MILUMKOL-15554 format. One record per residue (C-alpha): residue number from 1; residue in three letters; x, y negated, z negated. Coordinates in nm, 3 decimals. Last residue first. Layout:
<recs>
REC / resi / resn / px / py / pz
REC / NUM / ala / X / Y / Z;
...
</recs>
This chain:
<recs>
REC / resi / resn / px / py / pz
REC / 141 / unk / 1.487 / -1.585 / -0.138;
REC / 140 / unk / 1.215 / -1.864 / -0.202;
REC / 139 / unk / 1.138 / -1.890 / 0.204;
REC / 138 / unk / 1.021 / -1.532 / 0.177;
REC / 137 / unk / 0.731 / -1.618 / -0.096;
REC / 136 / unk / 0.607 / -1.916 / 0.086;
REC / 135 / unk / 0.611 / -1.720 / 0.396;
REC / 134 / unk / 0.444 / -1.430 / 0.260;
REC / 133 / unk / 0.214 / -1.689 / 0.071;
REC / 132 / unk / 0.087 / -1.877 / 0.366;
REC / 131 / unk / 0.026 / -1.550 / 0.541;
REC / 130 / unk / -0.214 / -1.402 / 0.279;
REC / 129 / unk / -0.406 / -1.776 / 0.293;
REC / 128 / unk / -0.413 / -1.763 / 0.681;
REC / 127 / unk / -0.588 / -1.380 / 0.639;
REC / 126 / unk / -0.784 / -1.469 / 0.359;
REC / 125 / unk / -0.957 / -1.775 / 0.527;
REC / 124 / unk / -1.011 / -1.557 / 0.828;
REC / 123 / unk / -1.150 / -1.334 / 0.623;
REC / 122 / unk / -1.348 / -1.578 / 0.441;
REC / 121 / unk / -1.445 / -1.749 / 0.801;
REC / 120 / unk / -1.618 / -1.400 / 0.880;
REC / 119 / unk / -1.494 / -1.135 / 1.155;
REC / 118 / unk / -1.719 / -0.884 / 1.156;
REC / 117 / unk / -1.652 / -0.521 / 1.092;
REC / 116 / unk / -1.679 / -0.268 / 1.381;
REC / 115 / unk / -1.429 / -0.009 / 1.262;
REC / 114 / unk / -1.159 / -0.083 / 1.505;
REC / 113 / unk / -1.214 / -0.417 / 1.660;
REC / 112 / unk / -1.293 / -0.558 / 1.302;
REC / 111 / unk / -1.006 / -0.363 / 1.163;
REC / 110 / unk / -0.731 / -0.523 / 1.375;
REC / 109 / unk / -0.704 / -0.856 / 1.198;
REC / 108 / unk / -0.804 / -0.739 / 0.860;
REC / 107 / unk / -0.548 / -0.438 / 0.889;
REC / 106 / unk / -0.248 / -0.677 / 0.977;
REC / 105 / unk / -0.312 / -0.902 / 0.699;
REC / 104 / unk / -0.320 / -0.605 / 0.492;
REC / 103 / unk / -0.011 / -0.435 / 0.606;
REC / 102 / unk / 0.206 / -0.802 / 0.577;
REC / 101 / unk / 0.019 / -0.843 / 0.196;
REC / 100 / unk / 0.160 / -0.514 / 0.130;
REC / 99 / unk / 0.507 / -0.521 / 0.295;
REC / 98 / unk / 0.569 / -0.919 / 0.313;
REC / 97 / unk / 0.403 / -0.931 / -0.054;
REC / 96 / unk / 0.616 / -0.636 / -0.197;
REC / 95 / unk / 0.924 / -0.797 / -0.040;
REC / 94 / unk / 0.883 / -1.137 / -0.171;
REC / 93 / unk / 0.735 / -1.046 / -0.516;
REC / 92 / unk / 1.028 / -0.796 / -0.590;
REC / 91 / unk / 1.331 / -0.993 / -0.468;
REC / 90 / unk / 1.474 / -0.827 / -0.153;
REC / 89 / unk / 1.815 / -0.745 / -0.257;
REC / 88 / unk / 1.945 / -0.490 / 0.042;
REC / 87 / unk / 1.825 / -0.228 / -0.231;
REC / 86 / unk / 1.452 / -0.346 / -0.234;
REC / 85 / unk / 1.441 / -0.364 / 0.113;
REC / 84 / unk / 1.589 / -0.025 / 0.159;
REC / 83 / unk / 1.357 / 0.116 / -0.120;
REC / 82 / unk / 1.037 / -0.045 / 0.065;
REC / 81 / unk / 1.158 / 0.078 / 0.401;
REC / 80 / unk / 1.136 / 0.439 / 0.260;
REC / 79 / unk / 0.819 / 0.344 / 0.117;
REC / 78 / unk / 0.712 / 0.257 / 0.438;
REC / 77 / unk / 0.798 / 0.542 / 0.615;
REC / 76 / unk / 0.612 / 0.801 / 0.357;
REC / 75 / unk / 0.332 / 0.533 / 0.391;
REC / 74 / unk / 0.261 / 0.577 / 0.750;
REC / 73 / unk / 0.323 / 0.956 / 0.728;
REC / 72 / unk / 0.042 / 0.969 / 0.509;
REC / 71 / unk / -0.159 / 0.778 / 0.717;
REC / 70 / unk / -0.143 / 0.977 / 0.955;
REC / 69 / unk / -0.214 / 1.296 / 0.760;
REC / 68 / unk / -0.503 / 1.148 / 0.586;
REC / 67 / unk / -0.620 / 1.053 / 0.944;
REC / 66 / unk / -0.583 / 1.439 / 1.045;
REC / 65 / unk / -0.762 / 1.558 / 0.746;
REC / 64 / unk / -1.084 / 1.314 / 0.792;
REC / 63 / unk / -1.059 / 1.361 / 1.181;
REC / 62 / unk / -1.103 / 1.771 / 1.104;
REC / 61 / unk / -1.380 / 1.677 / 0.873;
REC / 60 / unk / -1.349 / 1.716 / 0.488;
REC / 59 / unk / -1.657 / 1.906 / 0.289;
REC / 58 / unk / -1.849 / 1.673 / 0.020;
REC / 57 / unk / -1.797 / 1.371 / -0.186;
REC / 56 / unk / -1.851 / 1.521 / -0.480;
REC / 55 / unk / -1.534 / 1.655 / -0.614;
REC / 54 / unk / -1.503 / 1.608 / -0.969;
REC / 53 / unk / -1.204 / 1.497 / -1.148;
REC / 52 / unk / -0.980 / 1.719 / -1.375;
REC / 51 / unk / -0.798 / 1.944 / -1.134;
REC / 50 / unk / -0.840 / 1.675 / -0.863;
REC / 49 / unk / -0.649 / 1.429 / -1.046;
REC / 48 / unk / -0.387 / 1.665 / -1.107;
REC / 47 / unk / -0.335 / 1.715 / -0.750;
REC / 46 / unk / -0.340 / 1.337 / -0.683;
REC / 45 / unk / -0.046 / 1.326 / -0.961;
REC / 44 / unk / 0.152 / 1.571 / -0.830;
REC / 43 / unk / 0.143 / 1.433 / -0.449;
REC / 42 / unk / 0.233 / 1.100 / -0.556;
REC / 41 / unk / 0.491 / 1.242 / -0.773;
REC / 40 / unk / 0.628 / 1.367 / -0.401;
REC / 39 / unk / 0.581 / 1.087 / -0.277;
REC / 38 / unk / 0.821 / 0.890 / -0.538;
REC / 37 / unk / 1.062 / 1.142 / -0.512;
REC / 36 / unk / 1.077 / 1.128 / -0.122;
REC / 35 / unk / 1.078 / 0.783 / -0.110;
REC / 34 / unk / 1.419 / 0.759 / -0.331;
REC / 33 / unk / 1.570 / 1.116 / -0.169;
REC / 32 / unk / 1.501 / 0.838 / 0.162;
REC / 31 / unk / 1.671 / 0.527 / 0.012;
REC / 30 / unk / 1.949 / 0.697 / -0.186;
REC / 29 / unk / 1.883 / 0.672 / -0.561;
REC / 28 / unk / 2.056 / 0.382 / -0.777;
REC / 27 / unk / 2.012 / 0.110 / -0.534;
REC / 26 / unk / 1.642 / 0.109 / -0.595;
REC / 25 / unk / 1.526 / 0.296 / -0.927;
REC / 24 / unk / 1.417 / -0.063 / -1.079;
REC / 23 / unk / 1.302 / -0.181 / -0.758;
REC / 22 / unk / 1.065 / 0.102 / -0.748;
REC / 21 / unk / 0.946 / 0.087 / -1.064;
REC / 20 / unk / 0.858 / -0.296 / -1.026;
REC / 19 / unk / 0.673 / -0.187 / -0.689;
REC / 18 / unk / 0.482 / 0.086 / -0.821;
REC / 17 / unk / 0.392 / -0.118 / -1.180;
REC / 16 / unk / 0.237 / -0.394 / -0.920;
REC / 15 / unk / 0.036 / -0.121 / -0.728;
REC / 14 / unk / -0.115 / 0.057 / -1.028;
REC / 13 / unk / -0.242 / -0.264 / -1.171;
REC / 12 / unk / -0.346 / -0.343 / -0.799;
REC / 11 / unk / -0.545 / -0.020 / -0.804;
REC / 10 / unk / -0.764 / -0.133 / -1.128;
REC / 9 / unk / -0.844 / -0.416 / -0.904;
REC / 8 / unk / -0.948 / -0.233 / -0.635;
REC / 7 / unk / -1.102 / 0.023 / -0.873;
REC / 6 / unk / -1.337 / -0.255 / -1.062;
REC / 5 / unk / -1.380 / -0.416 / -0.692;
REC / 4 / unk / -1.596 / -0.101 / -0.564;
REC / 3 / unk / -1.924 / -0.157 / -0.730;
REC / 2 / unk / -1.948 / -0.556 / -0.631;
REC / 1 / unk / -1.914 / -0.817 / -0.894;
</recs>
């Protein structure tokens, strides 16, 4: 197992918890306020991790900060749309799969052009399976 895999699997557990908790909150809080509270709590959690964790990754570059800001805006818009989709009755399995799986599939498609990653048979099969999962789960609702 690659060294990054356990971190990715741990992240998957927290993403699952994230979707379940957002589903529980949706309809009980206005969508934008829900996303704001979610993101504020995320900032607090990340801030706490900076206090207790080591920072051995070097000095951040201006480009790194700019890309992180862009990613923050992207996830904030995604959070608002997630709250809206769930409030409008989207099942967690379908909504989570479309938002997260769709994002993964799209990024897997464009990453080779942006970052010089290679298209492999394994990547193409993964994209196809991800798209098939979205199709199957969206037909459920």
